[in-house]
C-alpha positions as CSV (number, residue, x, y, z in Angstrom):
1,X,-17.9,102.6,53.9
2,X,-16.3,102.7,50.4
3,X,-14.2,106.0,49.9
4,X,-13.6,107.4,46.4
5,X,-9.9,108.2,46.1
6,X,-9.4,112.1,44.7
7,X,-6.2,111.7,42.4
8,X,-3.9,114.5,41.1
9,X,-1.3,114.0,38.6
10,X,0.3,117.4,38.9
11,X,3.6,115.9,40.7
12,X,3.7,112.8,38.5
13,X,7.2,112.4,37.1
14,X,6.9,111.4,33.4
15,X,9.8,110.5,31.3
16,X,10.1,108.6,27.9
17,X,10.6,105.2,29.8
18,X,7.5,106.1,31.9
19,X,5.5,107.5,29.1
20,X,5.9,104.1,27.2
21,X,4.5,102.1,29.9
22,X,1.6,104.5,30.4
23,X,0.7,104.4,26.6
24,X,0.8,100.5,26.6
25,X,-1.3,100.1,29.6
26,X,-3.7,102.6,28.5
27,X,-4.2,100.8,25.0
28,X,-5.6,98.1,26.9
29,X,-7.7,99.9,29.2
30,X,-9.3,102.0,26.5
31,X,-10.1,98.7,24.7
32,X,-12.1,97.4,27.7
33,X,-9.6,95.1,29.5
34,X,-7.8,95.3,32.9
35,X,-4.2,95.4,33.5
36,X,-1.9,94.0,36.0
37,X,1.3,96.0,36.8
38,X,4.1,93.4,38.2
39,X,7.4,94.3,39.5
40,X,9.7,94.3,42.5
41,X,9.1,96.6,45.6
42,X,9.8,100.4,45.1
43,X,9.4,100.5,41.4
44,X,6.4,102.7,41.7
45,X,3.6,100.5,40.7
46,X,1.1,101.9,42.9
47,X,1.8,105.5,41.9
48,X,1.7,104.2,38.4
49,X,-1.9,102.6,38.9
50,X,-3.3,105.5,40.4
51,X,-1.9,107.9,37.6
52,X,-3.3,105.6,35.1
53,X,-6.8,105.5,37.0
54,X,-6.7,109.3,36.9
55,X,-6.1,109.3,33.0
56,X,-9.3,107.2,32.6
57,X,-11.1,110.3,34.2
58,X,-13.4,108.2,36.2
59,X,-13.8,108.2,40.1
60,X,-11.3,106.0,41.6
61,X,-11.5,103.4,44.5
62,X,-8.4,101.9,46.2
63,X,-8.3,98.5,48.0
64,X,-5.2,96.6,49.3
65,X,-4.6,92.9,49.3
66,X,-4.5,91.1,52.6
67,X,-4.2,87.7,54.1
68,X,-7.3,88.3,56.3
69,X,-9.5,89.2,53.4
70,X,-12.8,87.6,52.6
71,X,-14.8,87.9,49.5
72,X,-17.2,89.9,51.6
73,X,-14.5,92.6,52.0
74,X,-14.8,93.0,48.0
75,X,-18.3,92.5,47.5
76,X,-19.7,93.8,50.8
77,X,-21.8,92.4,53.5
78,X,-24.6,93.2,56.2
79,X,-23.6,95.4,58.8
80,X,-26.4,95.8,61.3
81,X,-30.1,96.1,61.1
82,X,-32.8,98.8,60.7
83,X,-35.7,98.2,63.0
84,X,-39.2,99.8,63.0
85,X,-41.7,99.3,65.9
86,X,-45.3,100.6,65.8
87,X,-47.4,100.5,68.8
88,X,-51.2,101.0,68.3
89,X,-53.3,101.7,71.5
90,X,-56.1,103.5,69.4
91,X,-58.5,101.3,71.6
92,X,-57.7,101.4,75.3
93,X,-58.1,97.8,75.9
94,X,-56.3,96.6,72.7
95,X,-52.6,96.9,71.8
96,X,-51.3,96.1,68.5
97,X,-47.5,95.9,68.5
98,X,-45.5,95.4,65.0
99,X,-41.8,95.0,64.9
100,X,-39.8,94.9,61.6
101,X,-36.1,94.3,61.3
102,X,-34.3,94.8,57.8
103,X,-30.6,94.0,57.4
104,X,-28.4,97.0,56.2
105,X,-26.1,96.0,53.0
106,X,-23.0,98.0,52.8
107,X,-21.4,97.6,49.2
108,X,-18.0,96.8,49.1
109,X,-15.3,98.3,46.7
110,X,-15.8,95.9,43.9
111,X,-19.5,96.1,44.0
112,X,-19.6,100.1,44.0
113,X,-17.0,100.2,41.3
114,X,-19.1,97.8,39.1
115,X,-22.3,99.4,39.7
116,X,-21.1,103.0,39.1
117,X,-18.5,102.2,36.5
118,X,-15.5,103.3,38.8
119,X,-11.8,102.3,38.3
120,X,-10.8,100.0,41.0
121,X,-7.0,99.9,42.0
122,X,-6.4,96.6,43.7
123,X,-2.9,97.0,45.2
124,X,-0.7,94.0,45.8
125,X,-3.8,91.6,45.1
126,X,-1.7,88.5,45.4
127,X,-1.5,89.1,49.1
128,X,-5.1,88.0,49.2
129,X,-5.6,84.6,49.2
130,X,-6.4,83.1,45.7
131,X,-10.0,81.8,46.5
132,X,-11.1,85.6,47.6
133,X,-10.3,86.8,44.3
134,X,-12.5,84.2,42.6
135,X,-15.5,86.8,42.8
136,X,-13.5,88.8,40.3
137,X,-13.5,86.1,37.5
138,X,-17.2,86.6,36.3
139,X,-16.9,90.3,36.6
140,X,-13.8,90.1,34.0
141,X,-15.4,87.4,31.7
142,X,-19.0,87.5,32.1
143,X,-19.3,91.3,33.1
144,X,-21.7,89.9,35.9
145,X,-20.9,90.3,39.7
146,X,-22.8,87.6,41.6
147,X,-24.1,88.9,44.9
148,X,-25.0,86.9,48.1
149,X,-28.8,86.2,48.3
150,X,-30.9,87.9,49.3
151,X,-29.2,91.4,48.9
152,X,-31.7,93.9,47.8
153,X,-33.5,91.2,45.9
154,X,-30.7,90.9,43.5
155,X,-28.8,87.8,42.5
156,X,-26.3,89.7,40.4
157,X,-25.5,93.2,39.0
158,X,-24.2,94.0,35.4
159,X,-20.9,95.5,35.4
160,X,-20.8,99.1,34.2
161,X,-19.2,99.5,30.6
162,X,-16.7,102.1,32.1
163,X,-15.7,99.9,34.9
164,X,-11.8,98.9,35.1
165,X,-9.5,97.1,37.6
166,X,-5.8,97.8,37.7
167,X,-4.0,95.3,39.8
168,X,-0.5,95.6,41.2
169,X,1.7,92.7,42.7
170,X,5.1,91.6,43.7
171,X,6.7,88.6,42.3
172,X,5.8,85.3,44.2
173,X,9.1,84.9,45.8
174,X,8.3,87.6,48.3
175,X,7.2,87.0,51.7
176,X,3.4,87.5,52.6
177,X,2.3,86.8,48.9
178,X,0.2,84.0,47.4
179,X,0.5,82.0,44.0
180,X,-2.2,83.7,41.7
181,X,-4.6,81.4,40.1
182,X,-4.2,80.7,36.4
183,X,-8.2,81.5,35.8
184,X,-7.5,85.1,36.9
185,X,-4.1,85.8,35.3
186,X,-5.8,84.4,32.0
187,X,-8.2,87.5,32.3
188,X,-5.6,90.1,32.7
189,X,-3.0,91.7,30.6
190,X,0.2,91.8,32.7
191,X,2.7,94.5,32.2
192,X,6.3,94.0,33.8
193,X,7.4,97.3,35.5
194,X,11.4,97.3,35.6
195,X,13.7,99.2,37.9
196,X,13.4,103.0,36.6
197,X,16.4,103.9,34.3
198,X,18.9,106.3,35.7
199,X,17.2,109.3,33.8
200,X,13.9,108.5,35.4
201,X,15.3,108.0,38.9
202,X,17.3,111.4,38.8
203,X,13.9,113.3,37.4
204,X,12.1,111.6,40.6
205,X,14.8,112.6,42.9
206,X,14.9,116.3,41.7
207,X,11.2,116.7,41.8
208,X,10.5,114.7,45.1
209,X,13.5,116.1,47.2
210,X,14.2,119.5,45.9
211,X,17.8,118.7,45.3
212,X,19.7,120.0,42.1
213,X,20.1,117.6,39.3
214,X,24.0,117.3,39.8
215,X,23.5,116.1,43.6
216,X,20.4,113.8,42.4
217,X,22.9,112.2,39.7
218,X,25.7,111.5,42.5
219,X,23.2,109.7,44.7
220,X,21.5,107.8,42.0
221,X,25.1,106.5,40.8
222,X,26.1,105.8,44.3
223,X,23.1,103.7,45.2
224,X,23.2,101.8,41.7
225,X,27.0,101.0,42.3
226,X,26.2,100.0,45.7
227,X,23.7,97.5,44.6
228,X,25.9,96.2,41.7
229,X,28.8,95.3,44.1
230,X,26.5,93.8,46.7
231,X,24.4,91.9,44.2
232,X,21.2,93.3,45.5
233,X,19.6,94.1,42.2
234,X,16.7,91.6,42.3
235,X,15.8,92.2,46.0
236,X,14.9,95.7,46.3
237,X,14.6,98.9,44.1
238,X,17.3,101.6,44.3
239,X,14.6,104.4,43.9
240,X,13.4,104.4,47.3
241,X,16.9,104.4,48.7
242,X,17.8,107.3,46.5
243,X,14.8,109.1,47.7
244,X,15.2,108.6,51.4
245,X,19.1,109.8,51.1
246,X,18.0,112.8,49.0
247,X,15.2,114.0,51.2
248,X,17.4,113.5,54.3
249,X,20.1,115.7,52.7
250,X,18.0,118.4,51.6
251,X,16.0,118.7,54.8
252,X,19.2,118.8,56.9
253,X,21.2,120.9,54.5
254,X,23.8,118.2,54.2
255,X,25.9,118.6,51.3
256,X,26.0,115.7,48.7
257,X,29.8,115.2,48.7
258,X,31.5,111.9,48.9
259,X,34.1,113.5,51.5
260,X,31.5,114.7,53.7
261,X,31.3,112.5,56.8
262,X,27.8,113.3,57.2
263,X,26.7,112.4,53.7
264,X,28.5,109.1,54.2
265,X,26.9,108.4,57.3
266,X,23.4,109.0,55.7
267,X,24.4,106.7,52.8
268,X,25.5,103.8,55.3
269,X,22.4,104.0,57.6
270,X,20.2,103.6,54.3
271,X,21.9,101.0,52.5
272,X,23.7,98.7,54.7
273,X,20.5,97.1,56.0
274,X,19.7,96.5,52.3
275,X,22.7,94.2,52.1
276,X,23.4,90.8,53.2
277,X,26.9,91.2,53.3
278,X,29.0,91.7,56.4
279,X,29.7,95.2,57.9
280,X,33.2,94.9,57.1
281,X,32.7,93.9,53.4
282,X,30.0,96.7,52.8
283,X,32.2,99.3,54.7
284,X,35.0,98.4,52.2
285,X,32.8,98.6,49.3
286,X,31.7,102.1,50.4
287,X,35.1,103.3,50.7
288,X,35.6,102.4,47.1
289,X,32.5,103.9,45.9
290,X,33.0,107.2,47.7
291,X,36.5,107.6,46.0
292,X,35.1,106.5,42.7
293,X,32.1,108.9,42.9
294,X,34.4,111.7,44.2
295,X,36.8,111.3,41.5
296,X,34.0,111.3,38.8
297,X,32.4,114.5,40.1
298,X,35.9,116.2,40.0
299,X,36.4,115.2,36.5
300,X,32.8,116.6,35.6
301,X,33.5,119.9,37.4
302,X,36.9,120.2,35.4
303,X,35.3,119.5,32.1
304,X,32.7,122.3,32.8
305,X,35.5,124.7,33.6
306,X,37.3,124.0,30.3
307,X,34.3,124.4,28.2
């Protein structure tokens, strides 16, 4: 059964950089095209996709790419049968028996969205095998969805004018993803989603964790410097690590102070596993970073006092 998502944007964090991406994507969606949000893990692609779908003010369907997916998972398939049995014994010596079996067809998310004009968010679509996504080609180009015959005596349905798809994907060097076919990419408008800037990360940390901005700034700065020193910028987004550290500190009342042993332990537990360097190397880097961040925080406090 296909479920319609009820999305709310009241807690969506919007900054100038994010708003620029939103306006670019909406420009294409309003013109009738589908968009593809591509970027590293943890950059907020799914959140942005659902927010964009919500701005279109149409019901939203959400599906996730999977290596086990078949085309029927997108279009729909037969799930059981309806049976009807009639026994006519009006004349005692004559028994008339009629049985009828009708297959039950259940629409998949793509079929429902095409028929009703919903917005389909296809998250991490390149985790599905390329041949599975071939059913989307005629939808995007000819505005027709070809159905398996016989499905309610229809061979195809015309795509509703308000139907849109918002795709998201990770780069092809990630594990568990497939190369995307040229025919599909040629029908999409791809927007690369970069690592959020520091202002955006601080705003997200403040709103999602409840920490004050000064503490959020310390965490964002520390994570950024750690990623730069360990050369992990291309492998993961720092935003998710920032949120984990901030939420753990806030929920356990751990002060965001570089000299705090508890804060140091939280940062180490969250960040060390994200580095491929040895433990001795990362521990040395942490020691330097805590000193740098602590000194910067003291200088900032002195400037405020002098002002």
